[in-house]
C-alpha positions in Angstrom: -0.2 -0.2 -0.3 1.3 3.6 -1.1 1.1 6.1 1.7 -1.3 5.5 5.0 -4.6 4.4 4.9 -5.4 8.3 5.0 -3.6 8.9 1.9 -6.5 8.7 -0.6 -8.7 10.8 2.4 -6.3 13.6 2.6 -5.9 14.0 -1.3 -10.2 13.8 -1.2 -10.4 16.7 1.2 -8.7 19.1 -1.4 -11.7 18.4 -3.4 -14.9 19.2 -1.0 -15.5 22.8 -1.7 -16.5 24.6 -4.6 -14.6 27.6 -5.9 -16.6 30.2 -3.6 -15.9 27.7 -0.7 -19.2 26.1 -0.6 -19.1 22.1 0.4 -20.0 19.8 -2.6 -22.4 16.8 -2.5 -20.2 14.0 -4.2 -16.7 14.9 -3.3 -18.0 15.1 0.5 -19.8 11.8 0.4 -16.6 10.1 -1.6 -14.4 11.9 1.1 -16.6 10.0 3.8 -16.3 6.6 1.7 -12.3 6.6 1.8 -12.8 6.4 5.8 -14.7 3.3 5.2 -11.4 0.7 5.0 -9.9 2.1 8.3 -13.1 0.6 9.6 -12.5 -2.6 8.4 -9.7 -3.2 10.3 -11.5 -2.8 13.6 -13.1 -6.0 12.9 -16.7 -6.6 14.4 -16.5 -4.1 17.0 -17.0 -1.1 14.6 -19.3 -3.0 12.0 -22.3 -1.1 13.4 -20.8 2.4 12.8 -19.2 1.0 9.3 -23.1 -0.5 7.9 -24.5 3.2 9.3 -22.2 5.6 7.9 -22.4 3.3 4.5 -26.1 3.7 4.5 -26.4 6.8 5.2 -23.9 7.6 2.2 -26.0 5.6 0.0 -29.2 7.7 1.0 -27.7 10.8 0.5 -25.9 9.4 -3.2 -29.1 8.3 -4.2 -30.8 11.7 -3.9 -27.7 13.9 -5.6 -27.9 10.9 -8.2 -31.8 11.9 -8.8 -30.8 15.4 -10.1 -27.3 16.1 -9.6 -27.5 19.8 -10.9 -29.9 20.6 -8.3 -28.3 18.7 -5.3 -24.4 19.6 -6.2 -24.0 21.2 -3.0 -24.2 19.3 0.2 -27.2 21.7 1.5 -29.4 21.9 -1.1 -30.0 18.3 -0.6 -31.6 19.3 3.5 -33.1 22.4 1.7 -35.1 20.9 -0.9 -36.4 18.7 2.2 -37.4 21.5 4.2 -39.3 22.7 1.5 -41.3 19.7 1.0 -41.5 19.4 4.7 -39.8 16.0 5.1 -36.6 16.7 6.7 -37.4 15.4 9.9 -38.6 11.7 8.8 -36.5 9.4 10.0 -35.5 8.1 6.5 -34.6 11.4 5.0 -31.5 12.7 3.8 -31.0 15.3 6.3 -31.2 12.5 9.1 -28.9 10.8 7.3 -26.2 14.0 6.9 -26.8 14.4 10.6 -26.1 11.2 11.1 -23.2 10.8 8.8 -21.3 14.0 10.5 -22.0 12.5 14.2 -20.5 8.8 13.1 -17.6 11.2 11.2 -17.4 13.2 14.9 -16.9 9.9 16.6 -14.3 8.7 14.1 -12.2 12.2 14.5 -12.2 11.9 18.0 -11.2 8.2 18.2 -8.1 9.5 15.7 -7.1 12.1 18.0 -7.2 10.0 21.4 -5.0 7.8 19.2 -2.6 10.5 18.9 -3.2 11.9 22.5 -3.1 8.9 24.2 -0.5 6.6 23.4 -0.7 4.6 26.5 -4.4 3.4 26.2 -5.9 0.3 25.2 -8.2 0.3 21.8 -11.1 -0.1 24.3 -10.7 2.9 25.7 -9.8 5.0 23.0 -13.1 3.6 21.4 -15.3 4.0 24.7 -14.0 7.7 25.2 -14.5 8.7 21.8 -18.0 7.7 22.1 -18.8 9.0 25.5 -18.1 12.2 24.0 -19.6 12.3 20.8 -22.2 9.6 19.7 -23.2 8.5 23.7 -25.5 11.8 24.0 -27.9 10.8 20.5 -28.5 7.1 21.5 -31.3 5.8 23.3 -30.4 3.1 26.3 -30.5 0.3 23.3 -28.3 1.5 20.9 -26.2 2.7 23.5 -25.6 -0.6 25.1 -25.2 -2.8 21.8 -22.5 0.1 21.1 -20.3 -0.5 24.2 -20.8 -4.4 23.5 -19.6 -3.8 20.3 -16.6 -1.8 21.5 -15.5 -4.4 23.7 -14.5 -6.1 20.9 -12.1 -3.7 19.9 -8.8 -5.1 18.6 -5.2 -5.0 20.2 -3.9 -1.8 19.4 -0.5 -2.3 18.3 -2.0 -4.7 15.6 -4.4 -1.9 14.6 -1.8 0.6 14.5 0.6 -1.7 12.3 -2.1 -2.8 9.9 -3.2 0.8 8.9 0.2 2.2 8.8 1.2 1.0 5.7 4.2 3.0 3.7 4.2 6.5 5.4 3.9 8.6 8.6 1.0 7.5 10.2 0.5 9.9 13.2 1.3 12.6 11.0 -1.4 11.7 8.3 -3.9 11.2 11.3 -3.0 14.7 12.5 -3.5 16.3 9.2 -6.7 14.6 8.4 -8.1 15.2 11.8 -7.5 19.1 10.9 -8.5 19.2 7.5 -12.1 17.2 8.1 -13.4 18.5 11.7 -14.0 21.8 9.9 -16.7 20.2 7.4 -18.1 18.4 10.2 -18.3 21.7 12.3 -20.1 23.4 9.3 -22.4 20.5 8.7 -23.6 21.2 12.5 -24.2 24.7 12.3 -25.9 24.6 8.9 -28.2 21.8 10.6 -28.8 24.0 13.5 -29.0 26.8 11.9 -32.1 25.2 10.5 -33.2 23.6 13.8 -32.6 20.4 12.8 -29.2 19.4 14.8 -31.1 17.6 17.9 -32.8 14.3 16.5 -31.9 11.6 18.7 -31.9 7.2 18.2 
């Protein structure tokens, strides 16, 4: 493998914004997809997160494909649902974007923990990240199934060896967190501005 597992993501980040700085639908979803191979290395511990992220990406991609010129910009998808009064539905793309953003928050926090706490076990890294991000939005059932899954987290050293490839893993991981986070913050701000940032599982 050339580079680290973050190499594709770092390349993708450069194409997410339009010339006037807006987030583009397809490049943003493609960027989120580049993170999925990292999750494969967690084994069953991250299967819930992976299927959740994959499902939300597909939902948004289907909407985008239905009219690429109308939905070039990510937030146009949400605005069309607000106009149609369908944004609050559980199967809406707005809900998909919200949960995709939250899942990515969790992953960024997880990568930050890996960098900041070299002495933590993988289970500690995952649990702390979950408590800081997704937990407050999950009901008891979602929370308990997540907690069980996180106990299956792989050995940290093995995981890091697998994802490092050829390259400076820590540097790439840090760059990814620094450059990807602003998109997530912008999503939260936008969803908050239209009153759609507090939906729970």
